[in-house]
A tleap script that builds the chain and sets N, CA, C and O, in Angstrom:
source leaprc.protein.ff14SB
mol = sequence {
  NMET LEU THR THR LEU LEU HIE GLU MET ALA
  THR ARG PHE SER SER ARG ARG SER SER ASP
  ASP GLU GLY ALA THR ALA VAL GLU TYR ALA
  LEU LEU VAL GLY LEU ILE ALA VAL ILE ILE
  ILE SER SER VAL THR LEU LEU GLY GLY ASN
  ILE ASP ALA MET PHE ASP ASP ILE ALA ASN
  GLN LEU GLY GLY GLY THR SER THR CTHR
}
set mol.1.N position { 2.181 -14.999 -37.980 }
set mol.1.CA position { 3.556 -14.963 -37.554 }
set mol.1.C position { 3.684 -14.387 -36.144 }
set mol.1.O position { 4.453 -14.896 -35.329 }
set mol.2.N position { 2.931 -13.329 -35.859 }
set mol.2.CA position { 2.981 -12.718 -34.533 }
set mol.2.C position { 2.470 -13.685 -33.473 }
set mol.2.O position { 3.038 -13.781 -32.385 }
set mol.3.N position { 1.402 -14.396 -33.791 }
set mol.3.CA position { 0.871 -15.342 -32.810 }
set mol.3.C position { 1.856 -16.471 -32.542 }
set mol.3.O position { 1.958 -16.950 -31.413 }
set mol.4.N position { 2.578 -16.896 -33.569 }
set mol.4.CA position { 3.586 -17.941 -33.374 }
set mol.4.C position { 4.714 -17.436 -32.479 }
set mol.4.O position { 5.188 -18.158 -31.602 }
set mol.5.N position { 5.137 -16.206 -32.701 }
set mol.5.CA position { 6.192 -15.610 -31.887 }
set mol.5.C position { 5.749 -15.477 -30.434 }
set mol.5.O position { 6.500 -15.817 -29.520 }
set mol.6.N position { 4.541 -14.986 -30.221 }
set mol.6.CA position { 4.034 -14.839 -28.856 }
set mol.6.C position { 3.894 -16.188 -28.169 }
set mol.6.O position { 4.192 -16.321 -26.982 }
set mol.7.N position { 3.438 -17.192 -28.918 }
set mol.7.CA position { 3.296 -18.520 -28.345 }
set mol.7.C position { 4.663 -19.081 -27.948 }
set mol.7.O position { 4.800 -19.686 -26.885 }
set mol.8.N position { 5.661 -18.884 -28.791 }
set mol.8.CA position { 7.012 -19.356 -28.505 }
set mol.8.C position { 7.586 -18.653 -27.272 }
set mol.8.O position { 8.214 -19.286 -26.423 }
set mol.9.N position { 7.364 -17.344 -27.185 }
set mol.9.CA position { 7.860 -16.595 -26.023 }
set mol.9.C position { 7.166 -17.056 -24.739 }
set mol.9.O position { 7.811 -17.195 -23.700 }
set mol.10.N position { 5.882 -17.288 -24.808 }
set mol.10.CA position { 5.153 -17.750 -23.631 }
set mol.10.C position { 5.623 -19.126 -23.197 }
set mol.10.O position { 5.737 -19.397 -22.001 }
set mol.11.N position { 5.893 -19.985 -24.147 }
set mol.11.CA position { 6.379 -21.329 -23.825 }
set mol.11.C position { 7.744 -21.259 -23.166 }
set mol.11.O position { 7.986 -21.946 -22.174 }
set mol.12.N position { 8.629 -20.447 -23.695 }
set mol.12.CA position { 9.965 -20.327 -23.110 }
set mol.12.C position { 9.906 -19.705 -21.722 }
set mol.12.O position { 10.626 -20.130 -20.818 }
set mol.13.N position { 9.047 -18.694 -21.548 }
set mol.13.CA position { 8.929 -18.043 -20.248 }
set mol.13.C position { 8.390 -19.008 -19.207 }
set mol.13.O position { 8.898 -19.060 -18.087 }
set mol.14.N position { 7.360 -19.778 -19.566 }
set mol.14.CA position { 6.762 -20.690 -18.598 }
set mol.14.C position { 7.699 -21.834 -18.267 }
set mol.14.O position { 7.646 -22.358 -17.154 }
set mol.15.N position { 8.553 -22.242 -19.191 }
set mol.15.CA position { 9.479 -23.329 -18.896 }
set mol.15.C position { 10.631 -22.859 -18.011 }
set mol.15.O position { 11.255 -23.671 -17.328 }
set mol.16.N position { 10.923 -21.549 -18.017 }
set mol.16.CA position { 11.996 -21.018 -17.174 }
set mol.16.C position { 11.574 -20.836 -15.733 }
set mol.16.O position { 12.423 -20.785 -14.842 }
set mol.17.N position { 10.297 -20.739 -15.490 }
set mol.17.CA position { 9.835 -20.525 -14.126 }
set mol.17.C position { 10.091 -21.765 -13.299 }
set mol.17.O position { 9.850 -22.886 -13.747 }
set mol.18.N position { 10.574 -21.561 -12.110 }
set mol.18.CA position { 10.856 -22.682 -11.224 }
set mol.18.C position { 10.335 -22.352 -9.840 }
set mol.18.O position { 9.719 -21.307 -9.633 }
set mol.19.N position { 10.579 -23.236 -8.901 }
set mol.19.CA position { 10.113 -22.991 -7.538 }
set mol.19.C position { 10.869 -21.842 -6.890 }
set mol.19.O position { 10.400 -21.284 -5.898 }
set mol.20.N position { 12.033 -21.475 -7.429 }
set mol.20.CA position { 12.778 -20.341 -6.888 }
set mol.20.C position { 12.012 -19.035 -7.077 }
set mol.20.O position { 12.164 -18.106 -6.284 }
set mol.21.N position { 11.193 -18.962 -8.118 }
set mol.21.CA position { 10.406 -17.765 -8.368 }
set mol.21.C position { 9.391 -17.517 -7.260 }
set mol.21.O position { 9.055 -16.370 -6.968 }
set mol.22.N position { 8.907 -18.578 -6.650 }
set mol.22.CA position { 7.918 -18.412 -5.587 }
set mol.22.C position { 8.536 -17.719 -4.384 }
set mol.22.O position { 7.887 -16.882 -3.756 }
set mol.23.N position { 9.768 -18.049 -4.053 }
set mol.23.CA position { 10.446 -17.381 -2.949 }
set mol.23.C position { 10.679 -15.918 -3.247 }
set mol.23.O position { 10.516 -15.069 -2.370 }
set mol.24.N position { 11.058 -15.613 -4.472 }
set mol.24.CA position { 11.275 -14.219 -4.867 }
set mol.24.C position { 9.964 -13.451 -4.820 }
set mol.24.O position { 9.939 -12.286 -4.421 }
set mol.25.N position { 8.876 -14.093 -5.223 }
set mol.25.CA position { 7.577 -13.433 -5.192 }
set mol.25.C position { 7.176 -13.111 -3.758 }
set mol.25.O position { 6.645 -12.033 -3.491 }
set mol.26.N position { 7.424 -14.033 -2.837 }
set mol.26.CA position { 7.082 -13.791 -1.438 }
set mol.26.C position { 7.874 -12.612 -0.889 }
set mol.26.O position { 7.335 -11.794 -0.143 }
set mol.27.N position { 9.140 -12.520 -1.249 }
set mol.27.CA position { 9.963 -11.401 -0.793 }
set mol.27.C position { 9.450 -10.094 -1.376 }
set mol.27.O position { 9.404 -9.079 -0.682 }
set mol.28.N position { 9.067 -10.113 -2.646 }
set mol.28.CA position { 8.537 -8.896 -3.264 }
set mol.28.C position { 7.252 -8.453 -2.580 }
set mol.28.O position { 7.063 -7.263 -2.330 }
set mol.29.N position { 6.370 -9.393 -2.278 }
set mol.29.CA position { 5.134 -9.041 -1.579 }
set mol.29.C position { 5.437 -8.490 -0.186 }
set mol.29.O position { 4.792 -7.538 0.254 }
set mol.30.N position { 6.401 -9.072 0.504 }
set mol.30.CA position { 6.761 -8.578 1.834 }
set mol.30.C position { 7.308 -7.157 1.751 }
set mol.30.O position { 7.000 -6.321 2.601 }
set mol.31.N position { 8.114 -6.883 0.734 }
set mol.31.CA position { 8.634 -5.521 0.567 }
set mol.31.C position { 7.511 -4.532 0.262 }
set mol.31.O position { 7.510 -3.413 0.775 }
set mol.32.N position { 6.556 -4.941 -0.571 }
set mol.32.CA position { 5.421 -4.065 -0.873 }
set mol.32.C position { 4.597 -3.780 0.372 }
set mol.32.O position { 4.207 -2.638 0.614 }
set mol.33.N position { 4.328 -4.815 1.164 }
set mol.33.CA position { 3.550 -4.621 2.395 }
set mol.33.C position { 4.291 -3.707 3.352 }
set mol.33.O position { 3.684 -2.840 3.981 }
set mol.34.N position { 5.602 -3.893 3.465 }
set mol.34.CA position { 6.390 -3.025 4.332 }
set mol.34.C position { 6.379 -1.579 3.866 }
set mol.34.O position { 6.266 -0.662 4.679 }
set mol.35.N position { 6.497 -1.373 2.564 }
set mol.35.CA position { 6.474 -0.017 2.018 }
set mol.35.C position { 5.120 0.641 2.238 }
set mol.35.O position { 5.052 1.819 2.590 }
set mol.36.N position { 4.058 -0.098 2.036 }
set mol.36.CA position { 2.714 0.447 2.272 }
set mol.36.C position { 2.538 0.806 3.743 }
set mol.36.O position { 1.948 1.837 4.065 }
set mol.37.N position { 3.046 -0.043 4.639 }
set mol.37.CA position { 2.943 0.251 6.073 }
set mol.37.C position { 3.706 1.526 6.427 }
set mol.37.O position { 3.218 2.339 7.212 }
set mol.38.N position { 4.886 1.708 5.862 }
set mol.38.CA position { 5.676 2.921 6.130 }
set mol.38.C position { 4.933 4.159 5.629 }
set mol.38.O position { 4.918 5.189 6.303 }
set mol.39.N position { 4.324 4.063 4.461 }
set mol.39.CA position { 3.575 5.193 3.905 }
set mol.39.C position { 2.383 5.542 4.796 }
set mol.39.O position { 2.128 6.717 5.063 }
set mol.40.N position { 1.660 4.532 5.251 }
set mol.40.CA position { 0.490 4.782 6.116 }
set mol.40.C position { 0.923 5.401 7.439 }
set mol.40.O position { 0.314 6.368 7.898 }
set mol.41.N position { 1.960 4.859 8.051 }
set mol.41.CA position { 2.427 5.390 9.337 }
set mol.41.C position { 2.922 6.824 9.176 }
set mol.41.O position { 2.642 7.677 10.017 }
set mol.42.N position { 3.650 7.087 8.108 }
set mol.42.CA position { 4.135 8.455 7.870 }
set mol.42.C position { 2.986 9.423 7.647 }
set mol.42.O position { 3.007 10.542 8.160 }
set mol.43.N position { 1.993 9.004 6.892 }
set mol.43.CA position { 0.849 9.873 6.623 }
set mol.43.C position { 0.090 10.191 7.900 }
set mol.43.O position { -0.274 11.342 8.143 }
set mol.44.N position { -0.145 9.184 8.705 }
set mol.44.CA position { -0.877 9.408 9.959 }
set mol.44.C position { -0.073 10.312 10.891 }
set mol.44.O position { -0.631 11.189 11.550 }
set mol.45.N position { 1.232 10.094 10.939 }
set mol.45.CA position { 2.076 10.923 11.809 }
set mol.45.C position { 2.091 12.372 11.349 }
set mol.45.O position { 1.968 13.286 12.164 }
set mol.46.N position { 2.242 12.586 10.051 }
set mol.46.CA position { 2.334 13.953 9.533 }
set mol.46.C position { 0.989 14.672 9.549 }
set mol.46.O position { 0.928 15.866 9.841 }
set mol.47.N position { -0.079 13.961 9.241 }
set mol.47.CA position { -1.381 14.612 9.133 }
set mol.47.C position { -2.238 14.472 10.388 }
set mol.47.O position { -3.293 15.098 10.489 }
set mol.48.N position { -1.799 13.662 11.334 }
set mol.48.CA position { -2.604 13.395 12.526 }
set mol.48.C position { -2.959 14.645 13.309 }
set mol.48.O position { -4.112 14.820 13.705 }
set mol.49.N position { -1.987 15.515 13.538 }
set mol.49.CA position { -2.242 16.747 14.295 }
set mol.49.C position { -3.210 17.666 13.574 }
set mol.49.O position { -4.085 18.263 14.202 }
set mol.50.N position { -3.062 17.784 12.262 }
set mol.50.CA position { -3.959 18.644 11.483 }
set mol.50.C position { -5.382 18.103 11.481 }
set mol.50.O position { -6.342 18.865 11.598 }
set mol.51.N position { -5.515 16.806 11.351 }
set mol.51.CA position { -6.853 16.202 11.342 }
set mol.51.C position { -7.500 16.340 12.708 }
set mol.51.O position { -8.695 16.621 12.803 }
set mol.52.N position { -6.724 16.144 13.765 }
set mol.52.CA position { -7.254 16.292 15.127 }
set mol.52.C position { -7.730 17.724 15.363 }
set mol.52.O position { -8.800 17.932 15.936 }
set mol.53.N position { -6.952 18.707 14.930 }
set mol.53.CA position { -7.344 20.106 15.083 }
set mol.53.C position { -8.591 20.414 14.264 }
set mol.53.O position { -9.456 21.164 14.716 }
set mol.54.N position { -8.694 19.847 13.072 }
set mol.54.CA position { -9.867 20.069 12.230 }
set mol.54.C position { -11.127 19.509 12.891 }
set mol.54.O position { -12.165 20.170 12.896 }
set mol.55.N position { -11.048 18.297 13.448 }
set mol.55.CA position { -12.211 17.720 14.124 }
set mol.55.C position { -12.575 18.496 15.383 }
set mol.55.O position { -13.755 18.647 15.697 }
set mol.56.N position { -11.575 18.988 16.105 }
set mol.56.CA position { -11.856 19.816 17.285 }
set mol.56.C position { -12.569 21.103 16.873 }
set mol.56.O position { -13.514 21.522 17.541 }
set mol.57.N position { -12.134 21.727 15.795 }
set mol.57.CA position { -12.765 22.948 15.294 }
set mol.57.C position { -14.212 22.686 14.889 }
set mol.57.O position { -15.103 23.473 15.209 }
set mol.58.N position { -14.442 21.589 14.190 }
set mol.58.CA position { -15.815 21.249 13.783 }
set mol.58.C position { -16.689 20.989 15.001 }
set mol.58.O position { -17.835 21.436 15.055 }
set mol.59.N position { -16.151 20.267 15.975 }
set mol.59.CA position { -16.927 19.981 17.187 }
set mol.59.C position { -17.265 21.258 17.935 }
set mol.59.O position { -18.372 21.396 18.454 }
set mol.60.N position { -16.321 22.200 17.996 }
set mol.60.CA position { -16.585 23.473 18.671 }
set mol.60.C position { -17.627 24.295 17.919 }
set mol.60.O position { -18.463 24.949 18.543 }
set mol.61.N position { -17.589 24.270 16.590 }
set mol.61.CA position { -18.570 25.003 15.803 }
set mol.61.C position { -19.968 24.419 15.959 }
set mol.61.O position { -20.962 25.141 15.875 }
set mol.62.N position { -20.040 23.120 16.183 }
set mol.62.CA position { -21.348 22.472 16.374 }
set mol.62.C position { -21.834 22.594 17.815 }
set mol.62.O position { -22.959 22.204 18.126 }
set mol.63.N position { -21.010 23.123 18.676 }
set mol.63.CA position { -21.401 23.286 20.073 }
set mol.63.C position { -21.179 22.034 20.886 }
set mol.63.O position { -21.688 21.924 22.001 }
set mol.64.N position { -20.445 21.105 20.364 }
set mol.64.CA position { -20.183 19.860 21.091 }
set mol.64.C position { -18.744 19.727 21.485 }
set mol.64.O position { -18.194 18.625 21.501 }
set mol.65.N position { -18.125 20.841 21.805 }
set mol.65.CA position { -16.706 20.808 22.190 }
set mol.65.C position { -16.525 20.061 23.495 }
set mol.65.O position { -17.480 19.852 24.243 }
set mol.66.N position { -15.317 19.667 23.760 }
set mol.66.CA position { -15.021 18.927 24.993 }
set mol.66.C position { -15.055 19.885 26.171 }
set mol.66.O position { -14.614 21.031 26.077 }
set mol.67.N position { -15.577 19.402 27.259 }
set mol.67.CA position { -15.635 20.238 28.469 }
set mol.67.C position { -14.346 20.072 29.239 }
set mol.67.O position { -13.737 19.003 29.230 }
set mol.68.N position { -13.937 21.128 29.900 }
set mol.68.CA position { -12.673 21.110 30.682 }
set mol.68.C position { -12.986 21.205 32.163 }
set mol.68.O position { -12.328 21.951 32.889 }
set mol.69.N position { -13.972 20.466 32.615 }
set mol.69.CA position { -14.344 20.520 34.043 }
set mol.69.C position { -13.560 19.575 34.859 }
set mol.69.O position { -13.752 19.500 36.073 }
savepdb mol mol.pdb
quit
């Protein structure tokens, strides 16, 4: 009985899909890509100074600091 119900639901779902769904899917993917880009840019902006200072500290500890000549 469960398999019959699932088969019926799958048939109805697949028959409802149309070419309009493809446009909606493209918009959803574009929104996801935009959101991921915003997250990456925000992370780099917020953490960029801290990471730069950390690498400068490591370079100075290794004796390879930048020269100011």
